[in-house]
Each structure stands twice: as C-alpha cells, then as structure tokens.
C-alpha positions in Angstrom: 52.4 76.3 -0.8 52.6 72.6 -1.7 50.9 70.1 0.6 51.0 66.3 0.4 47.9 64.5 -0.8 47.3 60.8 -0.6 45.4 59.2 -3.6 43.5 56.0 -2.7 41.5 53.7 -4.9 39.4 50.8 -3.7 37.6 48.4 -6.0 34.2 49.8 -7.1 34.9 53.3 -5.7 36.0 56.7 -7.0 39.5 58.0 -6.4 39.7 59.4 -2.9 42.1 62.1 -1.8 43.1 62.9 1.8 45.6 65.4 3.2 47.8 64.3 6.2 48.4 67.9 7.3 44.7 68.5 7.4 42.8 65.6 9.0 39.2 65.6 7.9 39.9 67.4 4.6 39.0 64.8 1.9 37.6 64.8 -1.6 37.1 62.4 -4.5 36.8 62.2 -8.2 35.6 59.7 -10.8 38.8 60.1 -12.8 42.4 60.8 -11.8 42.1 64.3 -13.4 38.9 65.0 -11.5 40.5 63.8 -8.3 43.5 66.1 -8.8 41.3 69.1 -9.6 39.0 68.4 -6.6 42.1 68.1 -4.4 43.2 71.6 -5.2 39.7 73.0 -4.6 39.1 71.1 -1.4 42.4 72.0 0.1 42.0 75.7 -0.9 38.6 75.9 0.6 39.7 74.0 3.7 42.6 76.4 4.3 40.3 79.4 3.7 37.8 78.1 6.2 40.6 77.5 8.7 41.9 81.0 8.3 38.4 82.5 8.6 38.0 80.6 11.8 41.1 82.2 13.2 43.1 79.0 13.3 46.7 78.7 12.1 47.6 76.8 9.0 50.3 74.1 9.5 53.5 74.3 7.5 53.6 71.6 4.8 55.1 68.2 5.8 57.9 66.9 3.6 57.6 63.7 1.7 60.4 62.3 3.8 58.5 63.1 7.0 55.5 61.2 5.7 57.3 58.2 4.3 56.3 55.9 7.1 52.8 57.3 7.6 50.4 54.3 8.0 47.8 56.3 6.1 50.0 56.1 3.1 49.7 52.3 2.8 48.2 51.5 -0.6 48.2 55.2 -1.6 50.1 57.3 -4.0 51.4 60.6 -2.6 51.3 63.7 -4.8 51.8 67.4 -4.1 48.9 69.9 -4.3 49.9 73.5 -4.8 47.5 76.0 -3.3 47.5 79.8 -3.5 46.6 81.1 0.0 47.1 84.7 -0.9 43.6 85.2 -2.4 41.1 86.6 0.0 37.6 85.0 0.0 34.6 87.2 -0.5 31.2 86.6 1.0 27.9 86.4 -1.0 24.4 85.3 -0.1 22.2 82.6 -1.8 18.6 81.7 -1.1 17.6 78.1 -0.7 14.8 76.1 1.1 15.6 74.9 4.6 15.5 71.3 3.4 18.0 72.1 0.6 20.3 73.7 3.1 20.1 70.7 5.4 20.9 68.4 2.6 23.9 70.6 1.6 25.1 70.6 5.2 24.9 66.8 5.4 26.8 66.4 2.1 29.4 69.0 3.1 30.0 67.2 6.4 30.4 63.9 4.7 32.9 65.5 2.4 34.8 67.1 5.2 34.1 70.6 3.9 32.3 73.7 5.1 29.0 74.6 3.6 30.6 77.4 1.5 33.4 75.2 0.3 31.0 72.5 -0.7 28.7 74.8 -2.6 31.5 76.4 -4.5 33.2 73.1 -5.3 29.9 71.6 -6.5 29.1 74.6 -8.6 32.5 74.7 -10.2 32.5 70.9 -10.8 29.1 71.2 -12.5 30.3 74.1 -14.7 33.3 72.0 -15.7 31.1 69.1 -16.8 28.8 71.3 -18.9 31.6 73.1 -20.5 33.1 69.9 -22.0 
C-alpha cells in the first residue's frame, strides 16, 4: 500500500517525516535518503503495531484529498510504499531497567512502539557501519 508522507525541514534540524493517515507516526533523518528509508521503516512498524493491537488500518488518502491539508504547508508530499503482508515475529532481548526506560522515552518521542524503535535503531546502526 502507498501512504502519503510529509517531508519537513526547518533550519538547523534534520529532515522530519509525518504521515497524515497515521497521526503520531513520525520519523527523521539527517539526509533526504535517510529520511526516506526511515519513513518506510517507521510506517511499517507503526502499521504492524496497530494491527497487533487489534486496530484497523485506514485506507490511504489520495494526494487530491490532502491537497489543502494545513499540515502540508511548507512540506513536500511523497508516497511511502509499505508491505503489510509480512507477519511480525516475537523475540526477547535482555537489558537493564534503566536502558529499557531510556528506550521507552526515546520511542515515545519518536511516536513509535518499543519494538519498532529498537528494530529501527538496530537497522539504522547496521546501515551506517556497512557503508
């Protein structure tokens, strides 16, 4: 499915991405490419979490429907294609309580679940070391 994402850039900030069909789902990247990649990951994890919570996933808005959205002011709209057919699998990790608390705070600030945040951070770290 393709969902609309809004790309924002303020002076002295990273590129921010939000999704009008999923309020609270946000991400960012230092570069345009990182923002695009993180947008796919964030939206995928958000949809998976929504599904796991038993909530329905909205149908994607069209660009025409969002043309006059006030949140689009100063933003660039682009489409994010997510594969919602893959099923998530559960696995356990061990961490100190203080680390879990810090992860939970960062996940909340990012608009993500703990699981989504950990996976996104791990994959982002892997991408940087592979370069």
